[in-house]
TITIVEX-83985 format. One record per residue (C-alpha): residue in three letters; chain; x, y, z. Coordinates in Angstrom, 3 decimals, always signed. Example, Ala and Ser with C-alpha at 12.3 -4.5 7.8 and 13.67 -1.06 7.14 Angstrom:
BEGIN
- resn,chain,east,north,up
- ALA,A,+12.300,-4.500,+7.800
- SER,A,+13.670,-1.060,+7.140
***
This chain:
BEGIN
- resn,chain,east,north,up
- MET,A,-0.108,+0.012,+0.039
- THR,A,+1.470,+3.377,-0.884
- SER,A,+0.863,+6.413,+1.253
- MET,A,+1.184,+10.026,+0.801
- THR,A,+3.124,+10.965,+3.834
- ASP,A,+4.677,+14.502,+3.640
- PRO,A,+3.007,+16.975,+3.926
- ARG,A,-0.409,+15.723,+5.194
- PHE,A,-3.168,+16.628,+2.854
- ASN,A,-6.759,+17.773,+3.944
- VAL,A,-9.576,+15.747,+2.475
- LEU,A,-13.289,+16.638,+2.474
- LEU,A,-15.508,+13.544,+2.554
- ILE,A,-19.185,+14.291,+1.754
- ASP,A,-21.421,+11.149,+2.303
- ASP,A,-24.581,+10.719,+4.409
- ASP,A,-23.802,+6.959,+4.982
- THR,A,-22.151,+7.285,+8.354
- GLU,A,-21.010,+3.541,+8.498
- LEU,A,-19.262,+3.795,+5.104
- ALA,A,-17.793,+7.200,+6.050
- ALA,A,-16.161,+5.834,+9.173
- VAL,A,-14.451,+3.052,+7.273
- LEU,A,-13.179,+5.531,+4.613
- ILE,A,-11.995,+7.885,+7.174
- LYS,A,-10.108,+4.949,+8.662
- GLU,A,-8.642,+3.946,+5.448
- LEU,A,-7.584,+7.398,+4.563
- GLU,A,-6.050,+8.166,+7.890
- LYS,A,-3.918,+5.089,+7.527
- ARG,A,-2.581,+6.717,+4.493
- ASN,A,-1.822,+9.813,+6.607
- TYR,A,-4.640,+12.023,+5.220
- ILE,A,-6.477,+14.541,+7.460
- VAL,A,-10.228,+13.956,+6.703
- SER,A,-13.138,+16.210,+7.554
- HIS,A,-16.543,+14.660,+7.119
- ALA,A,-20.041,+16.143,+5.975
- ARG,A,-23.157,+14.255,+5.847
- ASP,A,-25.269,+16.704,+3.703
- SER,A,-25.120,+19.825,+1.418
- ASN,A,-25.397,+22.343,+4.261
- GLU,A,-22.603,+20.667,+6.313
- ALA,A,-20.513,+20.419,+3.247
- VAL,A,-20.875,+24.062,+2.297
- ALA,A,-20.069,+24.994,+5.979
- ARG,A,-16.888,+22.835,+5.924
- MET,A,-15.848,+24.509,+2.745
- GLY,A,-16.117,+28.004,+4.157
- GLU,A,-13.898,+26.922,+7.084
- GLN,A,-10.647,+25.956,+5.291
- ARG,A,-9.058,+24.943,+2.013
- PHE,A,-8.984,+21.208,+1.020
- ASP,A,-6.528,+19.369,-1.224
- LEU,A,-9.098,+16.687,-2.459
- LEU,A,-12.916,+16.169,-2.285
- ILE,A,-14.663,+12.753,-2.086
- LEU,A,-18.125,+13.122,-2.993
- ASP,A,-21.185,+10.836,-2.798
- ARG,A,-23.686,+11.810,-5.536
- MET,A,-26.689,+10.478,-3.718
- LEU,A,-27.189,+12.990,-0.719
- PRO,A,-30.533,+13.617,+1.125
- GLY,A,-32.611,+15.793,-1.095
- ALA,A,-29.605,+16.803,-3.455
- ASP,A,-27.398,+15.519,-6.185
- GLY,A,-23.868,+15.866,-4.926
- ILE,A,-22.861,+17.064,-8.332
- ASN,A,-24.465,+20.531,-7.535
- LEU,A,-21.504,+20.953,-4.866
- ILE,A,-18.801,+20.552,-7.423
- GLU,A,-18.896,+24.208,-8.401
- THR,A,-19.079,+25.334,-4.676
- PHE,A,-15.832,+23.399,-3.954
- ARG,A,-14.185,+24.684,-7.052
- SER,A,-14.815,+28.357,-6.051
- HIS,A,-12.955,+27.649,-2.789
- ASN,A,-10.312,+25.014,-4.044
- PRO,A,-9.908,+25.710,-7.824
- ALA,A,-6.831,+23.351,-8.324
- SER,A,-7.871,+20.362,-5.802
- PRO,A,-9.082,+17.191,-7.679
- ILE,A,-12.586,+15.716,-6.959
- LEU,A,-13.480,+12.024,-6.821
- VAL,A,-17.188,+11.158,-7.168
- ILE,A,-18.421,+7.920,-5.553
- SER,A,-21.803,+6.596,-6.490
- ALA,A,-24.087,+3.521,-7.126
- LEU,A,-25.172,+5.296,-10.373
- ASP,A,-23.124,+3.106,-12.563
- HIS,A,-24.599,+3.629,-16.059
- VAL,A,-21.942,+4.980,-18.468
- ASP,A,-24.150,+8.084,-19.049
- GLU,A,-24.022,+8.969,-15.269
- ARG,A,-20.387,+8.518,-15.197
- VAL,A,-19.899,+10.815,-18.160
- PHE,A,-22.094,+13.414,-16.682
- GLY,A,-20.102,+13.288,-13.405
- LEU,A,-16.790,+13.779,-15.132
- GLN,A,-18.298,+16.344,-17.539
- SER,A,-19.640,+18.311,-14.365
- GLY,A,-16.075,+18.731,-13.092
- ALA,A,-15.088,+15.506,-11.330
- ASP,A,-11.572,+14.306,-11.841
- ASP,A,-12.517,+10.612,-11.247
- TYR,A,-15.638,+8.480,-10.686
- LEU,A,-15.800,+5.290,-8.661
- ILE,A,-18.725,+2.961,-8.753
- LYS,A,-20.139,+1.551,-5.451
- PRO,A,-19.508,-0.944,-3.994
- PHE,A,-15.738,-0.574,-4.313
- SER,A,-12.559,-1.756,-2.600
- TYR,A,-11.495,+0.505,+0.194
- GLU,A,-7.724,-0.047,-1.029
- GLU,A,-8.748,+1.000,-4.565
- LEU,A,-10.409,+4.123,-3.285
- GLY,A,-7.058,+4.845,-1.313
- ALA,A,-5.061,+4.153,-4.351
- ARG,A,-7.136,+6.645,-6.544
- VAL,A,-6.962,+9.323,-3.706
- ASP,A,-3.219,+8.910,-3.719
- ALA,A,-3.111,+9.178,-7.656
- LEU,A,-5.210,+12.202,-7.660
- ILE,A,-3.238,+13.955,-5.157
- ARG,A,+0.105,+12.955,-6.636
- ARG,A,-0.948,+14.415,-9.979
- SER,A,-2.334,+17.657,-8.466
- SER,A,+0.802,+18.078,-6.431
- LEU,A,+2.973,+18.213,-9.395
- HIS,A,+1.422,+21.362,-10.832
- PRO,A,-0.402,+23.130,-8.018
- ILE,A,-2.162,+26.324,-8.858
- THR,A,-1.363,+28.947,-6.215
- LYS,A,-2.247,+32.105,-8.042
- LEU,A,-4.345,+33.293,-10.879
- GLN,A,-3.070,+36.271,-13.036
- VAL,A,-4.646,+38.530,-15.673
- GLY,A,-2.571,+41.378,-16.792
- PRO,A,-1.158,+43.346,-13.903
- LEU,A,-3.706,+41.804,-11.631
- THR,A,-2.811,+38.741,-9.532
- LEU,A,-4.832,+36.763,-7.229
- ASP,A,-3.020,+34.840,-4.390
- LEU,A,-5.179,+31.839,-3.746
- LEU,A,-3.231,+30.580,-0.771
- ASN,A,-3.473,+33.732,+1.170
- ARG,A,-6.923,+34.848,-0.537
- VAL,A,-5.505,+38.503,-1.492
- ALA,A,-5.578,+40.355,-4.654
- ILE,A,-2.411,+42.365,-5.887
- LEU,A,-2.554,+44.988,-8.486
- ARG,A,+0.956,+46.080,-9.710
- GLY,A,+2.634,+45.100,-6.590
- GLU,A,+0.011,+46.528,-4.103
- GLU,A,-2.332,+44.621,-2.160
- ILE,A,-6.165,+45.448,-2.791
- GLU,A,-8.425,+45.311,+0.131
- LEU,A,-11.444,+43.105,-0.685
- SER,A,-14.531,+42.074,+1.169
- ALA,A,-15.095,+38.291,+1.258
- ARG,A,-17.867,+38.550,-1.469
- GLU,A,-15.593,+40.782,-3.804
- TYR,A,-12.877,+38.266,-3.231
- GLN,A,-15.258,+35.531,-4.531
- LEU,A,-16.601,+37.442,-7.277
- LEU,A,-13.164,+38.343,-8.505
- GLU,A,-11.979,+34.604,-8.234
- TYR,A,-14.783,+33.376,-10.334
- PHE,A,-14.002,+35.912,-13.046
- MET,A,-10.302,+35.273,-12.942
- ALA,A,-10.540,+31.619,-13.328
- ARG,A,-12.579,+32.074,-16.373
- PRO,A,-10.814,+34.721,-18.482
- GLY,A,-12.286,+35.507,-21.797
- GLN,A,-15.519,+33.517,-21.160
- LEU,A,-19.000,+35.071,-21.210
- ILE,A,-20.294,+34.912,-17.751
- THR,A,-24.120,+35.694,-17.207
- LYS,A,-25.699,+37.319,-14.162
- GLN,A,-27.406,+34.097,-13.361
- MET,A,-24.177,+32.185,-13.301
- LEU,A,-22.841,+34.710,-10.881
- LEU,A,-25.916,+34.515,-8.703
- GLN,A,-25.896,+30.595,-8.649
- ASN,A,-22.211,+30.111,-8.213
- VAL,A,-21.037,+33.118,-6.019
- TRP,A,-24.264,+33.820,-4.149
- LYS,A,-25.503,+30.183,-4.269
- TYR,A,-29.143,+31.027,-5.428
- ARG,A,-30.455,+27.878,-6.851
- PHE,A,-33.434,+29.542,-8.750
- PRO,A,-33.494,+32.495,-11.149
- ILE,A,-34.006,+35.755,-9.254
- GLU,A,-34.310,+39.281,-10.054
- THR,A,-31.839,+41.419,-7.879
- ASN,A,-29.372,+44.184,-8.452
- VAL,A,-26.904,+42.612,-5.826
- VAL,A,-24.568,+41.597,-8.762
- ASP,A,-24.542,+45.161,-10.216
- VAL,A,-23.823,+46.627,-6.734
- HIS,A,-20.889,+44.317,-5.954
- LEU,A,-19.459,+44.774,-9.634
- SER,A,-19.549,+48.330,-9.281
- LYS,A,-17.643,+48.289,-5.960
- LEU,A,-15.046,+45.675,-7.558
- ARG,A,-14.400,+47.811,-10.550
- GLN,A,-13.570,+50.785,-8.319
- LYS,A,-10.954,+48.758,-6.652
- ILE,A,-9.323,+47.114,-9.598
- GLU,A,-9.871,+49.457,-12.482
- LYS,A,-7.612,+52.544,-12.101
- LYS,A,-7.607,+55.492,-14.372
- ASP,A,-4.244,+54.671,-15.826
- GLY,A,-4.730,+51.013,-15.932
- PRO,A,-6.822,+48.476,-17.925
- SER,A,-10.463,+47.824,-17.746
- PHE,A,-10.780,+44.243,-16.647
- ILE,A,-14.804,+43.725,-16.731
- ARG,A,-16.594,+44.291,-19.945
- ASN,A,-20.294,+44.315,-20.172
- VAL,A,-21.871,+42.365,-23.009
- ARG,A,-25.350,+43.930,-23.552
- ALA,A,-28.223,+41.688,-22.663
- GLN,A,-25.833,+38.667,-22.251
- GLY,A,-23.429,+39.249,-19.354
- TYR,A,-19.744,+40.037,-18.701
- VAL,A,-16.355,+38.955,-19.972
- PHE,A,-13.261,+39.354,-17.798
- GLY,A,-9.829,+40.232,-19.179
- ASP,A,-6.918,+42.377,-19.548
- ASP,A,-8.522,+45.477,-21.307
- ALA,A,-11.717,+43.023,-21.740
***
């Protein structure tokens, strides 16, 4: 059995089956991982807000929800960390859907605990070779480890929401991002809603990152959304 020993990696396990979770935690701790467990979506989101994780193990079939819906939330906090989906949904279409939704691997239940451990080791090993610690667009840098934005060497003071908004944009340079995408992935609204909260926060963010002598990063696309880039 191989083991990732130095440094210790933090794993978030989301599964409502407490008996299975206990066995998986024991297996992962034997491999020197530090495991946090969440039983449902609410607990999972709370854990994600408390610390950064090096890997997510996600059961698709959570109480009242498809675990796939948590992938985007996890990515917003841990953009470079791999995701392993575990599920009894074994049809090829389900596996493809899970991978296309952002998972890095998909393991069908029931499975060997040794195999799960080996897959976790492999995912951690691959992600550790090329860890993403910062995002950069032109003169603007986002330090993902310290959660700070830096413009031309000077740190910008951002609120927690402004940081989340900027991170979402900077992870998708040049892509069209709609207001509903922001409401769903930054504010976590699950249904379409009419509100000016995006406009208010975008205005404040622009004032902080777009200086008179510098580039415009956020471009409005009429009736569609926004594009982020260096002189977008």
